[in-house]
C-alpha positions as a Python dict, from the first residue, in 0.01 Angstrom:
ca = {
    (1, 'M'): (0, 0, 0),
    (2, 'A'): (-186, -319, -94),
    (3, 'L'): (-345, -573, 140),
    (4, 'V'): (-399, -918, -11),
    (5, 'G'): (-667, -1101, 184),
    (6, 'A'): (-858, -789, 285),
    (7, 'L'): (-1121, -995, 468),
    (8, 'H'): (-863, -1107, 725),
    (9, 'P'): (-914, -935, 1063),
    (10, 'G'): (-545, -839, 1063),
    (11, 'A'): (-590, -654, 736),
    (12, 'R'): (-887, -468, 877),
    (13, 'A'): (-698, -376, 1196),
    (14, 'L'): (-405, -246, 993),
    (15, 'A'): (-624, -46, 755),
    (16, 'L'): (-793, 126, 1047),
    (17, 'A'): (-458, 199, 1215),
    (18, 'L'): (-320, 355, 896),
    (19, 'E'): (-603, 609, 882),
    (20, 'D'): (-404, 817, 1132),
    (21, 'D'): (-68, 775, 953),
    (22, 'P'): (10, 1085, 743),
    (23, 'A'): (278, 892, 552),
    (24, 'V'): (12, 664, 397),
    (25, 'D'): (-214, 816, 131),
    (26, 'R'): (-407, 511, 11),
    (27, 'V'): (-469, 154, 124),
    (28, 'L'): (-585, -94, -141),
    (29, 'G'): (-767, -401, -14),
    (30, 'L'): (-776, -696, -256),
    (31, 'S'): (-1039, -965, -219),
    (32, 'R'): (-1312, -1124, -426),
    (33, 'H'): (-1565, -1027, -157),
    (34, 'E'): (-1597, -675, -21),
    (35, 'P'): (-1489, -631, 341),
    (36, 'P'): (-1687, -417, 589),
    (37, 'L'): (-1670, -44, 527),
    (38, 'L'): (-1341, 103, 648),
    (39, 'G'): (-1195, 456, 653),
    (40, 'P'): (-1165, 707, 367),
    (41, 'K'): (-812, 592, 276),
    (42, 'F'): (-931, 239, 209),
    (43, 'E'): (-1016, 138, -147),
    (44, 'F'): (-1162, -204, -223),
    (45, 'V'): (-1020, -382, -529),
    (46, 'P'): (-1246, -674, -631),
    (47, 'A'): (-972, -909, -748),
    (48, 'G'): (-815, -1234, -638),
    (49, 'P'): (-504, -1432, -732),
    (50, 'G'): (-497, -1506, -1103),
    (51, 'D'): (-715, -1207, -1202),
    (52, 'P'): (-554, -950, -1434),
    (53, 'R'): (-645, -664, -1203),
    (54, 'F'): (-480, -846, -913),
    (55, 'A'): (-138, -846, -1084),
    (56, 'E'): (-176, -490, -1212),
    (57, 'T'): (-259, -357, -866),
    (58, 'L'): (28, -531, -691),
    (59, 'A'): (281, -424, -955),
    (60, 'G'): (218, -60, -862),
    (61, 'A'): (221, -99, -482),
    (62, 'D'): (520, 15, -279),
    (63, 'A'): (424, -216, 8),
    (64, 'L'): (246, -550, -11),
    (65, 'L'): (99, -728, 290),
    (66, 'L'): (-19, -1088, 257),
    (67, 'F'): (-285, -1227, 488),
    (68, 'P'): (-338, -1600, 418),
    (69, 'L'): (-701, -1694, 472),
    (70, 'V'): (-706, -2050, 605),
    (71, 'D'): (-1067, -2169, 611),
    (72, 'A'): (-1095, -2407, 907),
    (73, 'A'): (-1433, -2532, 781),
    (74, 'D'): (-1282, -2657, 452),
    (75, 'R'): (-1261, -3037, 470),
    (76, 'D'): (-1060, -3057, 146),
    (77, 'E'): (-720, -3022, 312),
    (78, 'E'): (-514, -3062, -5),
    (79, 'G'): (-733, -2819, -196),
    (80, 'R'): (-714, -2567, 86),
    (81, 'R'): (-337, -2595, 104),
    (82, 'A'): (-305, -2550, -272),
    (83, 'R'): (-527, -2240, -274),
    (84, 'V'): (-339, -2067, 9),
    (85, 'V'): (6, -2157, -121),
    (86, 'D'): (-81, -2063, -481),
    (87, 'A'): (-222, -1729, -364),
    (88, 'T'): (105, -1655, -183),
    (89, 'R'): (311, -1749, -486),
    (90, 'L'): (100, -1545, -731),
    (91, 'A'): (112, -1239, -506),
    (92, 'L'): (490, -1259, -478),
    (93, 'D'): (523, -1302, -855),
    (94, 'A'): (315, -989, -914),
    (95, 'A'): (486, -770, -654),
    (96, 'A'): (725, -497, -765),
    (97, 'R'): (1087, -598, -706),
    (98, 'D'): (1155, -299, -483),
    (99, 'A'): (835, -332, -280),
    (100, 'T'): (830, -405, 90),
    (101, 'V'): (659, -743, 133),
    (102, 'V'): (512, -867, 461),
    (103, 'L'): (354, -1207, 532),
    (104, 'W'): (129, -1231, 839),
    (105, 'S'): (177, -1576, 989),
    (106, 'S'): (140, -1737, 1329),
    (107, 'G'): (345, -1895, 1602),
    (108, 'V'): (146, -2215, 1547),
    (109, 'V'): (407, -2300, 1282),
    (110, 'Y'): (651, -2381, 1565),
    (111, 'G'): (410, -2648, 1679),
    (112, 'A'): (301, -2720, 2033),
    (113, 'H'): (551, -2970, 2174),
    (114, 'P'): (661, -3070, 2526),
    (115, 'D'): (1026, -2990, 2442),
    (116, 'N'): (969, -2641, 2303),
    (117, 'P'): (1191, -2373, 2459),
    (118, 'V'): (1008, -2114, 2668),
    (119, 'P'): (998, -1867, 2501),
    (120, 'I'): (1062, -1972, 2140),
    (121, 'P'): (1312, -1757, 1944),
    (122, 'E'): (1297, -1709, 1567),
    (123, 'T'): (1602, -1936, 1525),
    (124, 'T'): (1385, -2236, 1619),
    (125, 'E'): (1284, -2441, 1316),
    (126, 'P'): (908, -2466, 1251),
    (127, 'R'): (760, -2802, 1351),
    (128, 'P'): (385, -2774, 1287),
    (129, 'N'): (183, -3055, 1442),
    (130, 'P'): (82, -3291, 1159),
    (131, 'D'): (-273, -3329, 1294),
    (132, 'F'): (-329, -2951, 1288),
    (133, 'P'): (-332, -2887, 910),
    (134, 'A'): (-375, -2509, 933),
    (135, 'A'): (-29, -2476, 1090),
    (136, 'G'): (123, -2673, 804),
    (137, 'V'): (-46, -2450, 546),
    (138, 'L'): (103, -2139, 706),
    (139, 'A'): (446, -2303, 727),
    (140, 'D'): (429, -2381, 353),
    (141, 'S'): (336, -2020, 275),
    (142, 'E'): (630, -1901, 483),
    (143, 'R'): (874, -2125, 297),
    (144, 'I'): (760, -1990, -37),
    (145, 'A'): (781, -1630, 84),
    (146, 'L'): (1128, -1667, 234),
    (147, 'A'): (1257, -1845, -76),
    (148, 'A'): (1121, -1582, -317),
    (149, 'G'): (1440, -1378, -315),
    (150, 'V'): (1268, -1055, -204),
    (151, 'P'): (1534, -858, -8),
    (152, 'S'): (1280, -684, 212),
    (153, 'M'): (1066, -994, 280),
    (154, 'V'): (934, -987, 638),
    (155, 'V'): (744, -1272, 803),
    (156, 'L'): (554, -1185, 1120),
    (157, 'R'): (475, -1486, 1340),
    (158, 'A'): (204, -1382, 1583),
    (159, 'A'): (130, -1519, 1926),
    (160, 'G'): (-226, -1629, 1990),
    (161, 'V'): (-494, -1367, 1926),
    (162, 'W'): (-794, -1456, 2143),
    (163, 'A'): (-1017, -1158, 2057),
    (164, 'P'): (-1353, -1298, 1933),
    (165, 'A'): (-1362, -1068, 1629),
    (166, 'W'): (-1049, -1238, 1491),
    (167, 'G'): (-1221, -1576, 1465),
    (168, 'T'): (-910, -1781, 1547),
    (169, 'F'): (-932, -2132, 1689),
    (170, 'L'): (-821, -1979, 2020),
    (171, 'S'): (-1085, -1706, 2017),
    (172, 'R'): (-1357, -1961, 1947),
    (173, 'S'): (-1255, -2151, 2259),
    (174, 'L'): (-1369, -1849, 2464),
    (175, 'L'): (-1725, -1882, 2340),
    (176, 'A'): (-1814, -2137, 2605),
    (177, 'P'): (-1831, -2015, 2966),
    (178, 'A'): (-1584, -2291, 3051),
    (179, 'M'): (-1244, -2282, 2884),
    (180, 'V'): (-1155, -2644, 2827),
    (181, 'G'): (-822, -2770, 2949),
    (182, 'V'): (-672, -3116, 2941),
    (183, 'R'): (-631, -3268, 3285),
    (184, 'G'): (-272, -3268, 3405),
    (185, 'Y'): (-162, -2983, 3178),
    (186, 'D'): (-128, -2615, 3266),
    (187, 'P'): (75, -2476, 2976),
    (188, 'P'): (191, -2114, 2954),
    (189, 'L'): (-29, -1908, 2724),
    (190, 'Q'): (15, -1574, 2551),
    (191, 'C'): (-255, -1337, 2433),
    (192, 'L'): (-167, -1079, 2170),
    (193, 'A'): (-389, -771, 2173),
    (194, 'P'): (-527, -674, 1828),
    (195, 'A'): (-393, -319, 1872),
    (196, 'D'): (-41, -456, 1924),
    (197, 'A'): (-78, -681, 1620),
    (198, 'A'): (-180, -379, 1410),
    (199, 'A'): (119, -179, 1538),
    (200, 'A'): (358, -458, 1437),
    (201, 'L'): (202, -473, 1091),
    (202, 'A'): (230, -96, 1049),
    (203, 'L'): (598, -105, 1147),
    (204, 'A'): (668, -383, 897),
    (205, 'A'): (472, -206, 622),
    (206, 'S'): (678, 109, 674),
    (207, 'G'): (988, -68, 545),
    (208, 'R'): (1183, -4, 866),
    (209, 'L'): (1240, -374, 939),
    (210, 'A'): (1525, -571, 790),
    (211, 'G'): (1414, -880, 600),
    (212, 'G'): (1356, -1199, 797),
    (213, 'V'): (1129, -1354, 1058),
    (214, 'Y'): (996, -1169, 1363),
    (215, 'N'): (785, -1301, 1647),
    (216, 'V'): (497, -1072, 1749),
    (217, 'A'): (409, -1140, 2111),
    (218, 'P'): (352, -975, 2448),
    (219, 'D'): (640, -961, 2692),
    (220, 'D'): (492, -1223, 2921),
    (221, 'W'): (277, -1532, 2946),
    (222, 'V'): (41, -1679, 3204),
    (223, 'G'): (-68, -2029, 3297),
    (224, 'S'): (-385, -2158, 3138),
    (225, 'R'): (-573, -2146, 3467),
    (226, 'A'): (-472, -1783, 3518),
    (227, 'A'): (-572, -1710, 3157),
    (228, 'A'): (-924, -1842, 3220),
    (229, 'T'): (-953, -1629, 3533),
    (230, 'A'): (-833, -1318, 3348),
    (231, 'A'): (-1085, -1380, 3068),
    (232, 'G'): (-1368, -1423, 3320),
    (233, 'R'): (-1422, -1787, 3228),
    (234, 'R'): (-1439, -2107, 3428),
    (235, 'R'): (-1177, -2366, 3342),
    (236, 'L'): (-1306, -2717, 3286),
    (237, 'E'): (-1046, -2994, 3284),
    (238, 'V'): (-1119, -3303, 3077),
    (239, 'P'): (-919, -3629, 3068),
    (240, 'E'): (-687, -3637, 2768),
    (241, 'R'): (-840, -3954, 2625),
    (242, 'V'): (-1193, -3813, 2646),
    (243, 'A'): (-1089, -3476, 2502),
    (244, 'L'): (-914, -3628, 2200),
    (245, 'A'): (-1187, -3882, 2127),
    (246, 'T'): (-1470, -3630, 2160),
    (247, 'A'): (-1298, -3367, 1946),
    (248, 'E'): (-1235, -3629, 1677),
    (249, 'R'): (-1599, -3746, 1682),
    (250, 'L'): (-1728, -3388, 1657),
    (251, 'W'): (-1502, -3320, 1360),
    (252, 'R'): (-1601, -3640, 1178),
    (253, 'A'): (-1969, -3570, 1241),
    (254, 'G'): (-1934, -3224, 1086),
    (255, 'M'): (-2032, -3054, 1411),
    (256, 'S'): (-1699, -2872, 1438),
    (257, 'A'): (-1436, -2727, 1208),
    (258, 'A'): (-1167, -2813, 1462),
    (259, 'T'): (-949, -3121, 1447),
    (260, 'A'): (-824, -3298, 1757),
    (261, 'G'): (-482, -3152, 1675),
    (262, 'E'): (-588, -2819, 1824),
    (263, 'L'): (-569, -2978, 2167),
    (264, 'H'): (-188, -2977, 2148),
    (265, 'Y'): (-198, -2598, 2173),
    (266, 'H'): (-387, -2630, 2503),
    (267, 'M'): (-145, -2890, 2639),
    (268, 'H'): (210, -2790, 2543),
    (269, 'P'): (403, -2459, 2537),
    (270, 'W'): (433, -2243, 2227),
    (271, 'V'): (497, -1897, 2371),
    (272, 'L'): (711, -1664, 2161),
    (273, 'D'): (1020, -1454, 2231),
    (274, 'N'): (961, -1097, 2109),
    (275, 'A'): (1319, -967, 2165),
    (276, 'R'): (1401, -922, 1796),
    (277, 'L'): (1093, -713, 1715),
    (278, 'R'): (1133, -514, 2036),
    (279, 'A'): (1490, -430, 1938),
    (280, 'A'): (1353, -296, 1608),
    (281, 'G'): (1131, -46, 1789),
    (282, 'W'): (801, -227, 1845),
    (283, 'V'): (669, -223, 2202),
    (284, 'P'): (356, -416, 2312),
    (285, 'T'): (106, -211, 2511),
    (286, 'H'): (-84, -502, 2668),
    (287, 'S'): (31, -783, 2892),
    (288, 'S'): (-112, -1129, 2831),
    (289, 'A'): (-344, -1098, 3131),
    (290, 'E'): (-470, -759, 3011),
    (291, 'A'): (-532, -892, 2659),
    (292, 'F'): (-713, -1199, 2798),
    (293, 'A'): (-936, -971, 3005),
    (294, 'E'): (-1010, -754, 2701),
    (295, 'A'): (-1093, -1060, 2489),
    (296, 'G'): (-1321, -1199, 2760),
    (297, 'R'): (-1521, -875, 2770),
    (298, 'Q'): (-1582, -899, 2396),
    (299, 'V'): (-1742, -1246, 2396),
    (300, 'P'): (-2090, -1212, 2241),
    (301, 'A'): (-2411, -1358, 2378),
    (302, 'G'): (-2555, -1664, 2208),
    (303, 'L'): (-2773, -1966, 2264),
    (304, 'R'): (-2756, -2232, 2530),
    (305, 'V'): (-2634, -2586, 2464),
    (306, 'G'): (-2741, -2782, 2768),
    (307, 'G'): (-2654, -2543, 3049),
    (308, 'V'): (-2391, -2357, 2849),
    (309, 'Q'): (-2392, -2044, 2632),
    (310, 'V'): (-2243, -2088, 2282),
    (311, 'R'): (-2248, -1842, 1991),
    (312, 'R'): (-2545, -1916, 1768),
    (313, 'G'): (-2380, -1869, 1429),
    (314, 'D'): (-2088, -2097, 1512),
    (315, 'V'): (-2315, -2381, 1614),
    (316, 'Y'): (-2536, -2352, 1305),
    (317, 'R'): (-2248, -2318, 1060),
    (318, 'G'): (-2039, -2590, 1221),
    (319, 'A'): (-1760, -2338, 1260),
    (320, 'A'): (-1728, -2350, 1638),
    (321, 'A'): (-1401, -2485, 1765),
    (322, 'G'): (-1414, -2842, 1889),
    (323, 'L'): (-1290, -2728, 2226),
    (324, 'A'): (-1572, -2478, 2272),
    (325, 'L'): (-1835, -2737, 2183),
    (326, 'L'): (-1656, -3001, 2386),
    (327, 'G'): (-1668, -2761, 2680),
    (328, 'A'): (-2040, -2714, 2636),
    (329, 'I'): (-2103, -3087, 2624),
    (330, 'A'): (-1872, -3169, 2912),
    (331, 'L'): (-2012, -2895, 3135),
    (332, 'A'): (-2369, -2996, 3053),
    (333, 'R'): (-2286, -3355, 3147),
    (334, 'R'): (-2127, -3245, 3473),
    (335, 'Q'): (-2432, -3034, 3559),
    (336, 'A'): (-2664, -3323, 3475),
    (337, 'Q'): (-2465, -3559, 3698),
    (338, 'A'): (-2480, -3308, 3983),
    (339, 'R'): (-2858, -3276, 3943),
    (340, 'R'): (-2901, -3656, 3947),
    (341, 'A'): (-2686, -3685, 4258),
    (342, 'S'): (-2884, -3410, 4426),
    (343, 'S'): (-3216, -3572, 4340),
    (344, 'R'): (-3099, -3901, 4490),
    (345, 'R'): (-3019, -3722, 4817),
    (346, 'R'): (-3357, -3547, 4838),
    (347, 'P'): (-3655, -3729, 4997),
    (348, 'P'): (-3929, -3823, 4751),
    (349, 'S'): (-4197, -3562, 4696),
    (350, 'P'): (-4540, -3632, 4846),
    (351, 'M'): (-4801, -3770, 4608),
}
């Protein structure tokens, strides 16, 4: 079995899960940079798309799993799209014709729209929001994979993974004590537990799924206010105009990797129907509320921005989601306003 994009947290979760699978003897992880040490079955292959060893390794694999690495901090959108799409194409070209091929994607390809069905079935056409480029990159990779003519091609579209270790735009929004919401919107949210994501990947890698698209999602969803409560976070609601303008300014200033387009996913529904994957034998073990609670417990400590705690590395690298930083700024402003109001009510101190 070969994992292309071994640095992806999904690849790591799958490799660890396969350590206990007696049907799997060896897991090859392909990347130009070595991932953290995994189990004894894992073997790092220092190769990327276009390298001779990359094609040789994939040609001998009975199962190939593709994990597109979409770098949110990359401002060269066309270059990023080309790298991800080309990597998908080269991996498919190198794969053995009888190999099981799995592409790990995301429900963000459906887009976040007011008229989305709740939940969204796989028969719904992808409509990625144009101002959220990462969703468009994944949709392009899916099109190439599904058009490759591989009979056993499986695309897994995952619901939101909020666990901090996964580094998604959703998980980064947990880094501020206040989860930012847009005033007037309380969309349904799903939270996919990493263990359930790994189980879906293992099922697909086993070759027991018919080719096609499968949503990977918990059975339920919760409102955004309930999600914040489950994660142990305050919810801070910001006017839509302020949220969009601030997120755009942060992105243009290089203070955030997030575009204002991420806000759509905190305003409109994009919850997924898991009936097809459930019928194939996969069963989620966590509800959305349980997965939100688990993700909230995993939020690391960091530094304070104003009166708010934000992860240190994300602030310094500019990789924090715009919403997390927006939350820090908005909450700090609210606290400052409260302090000013309080000081006006207090009598002056004696000289």
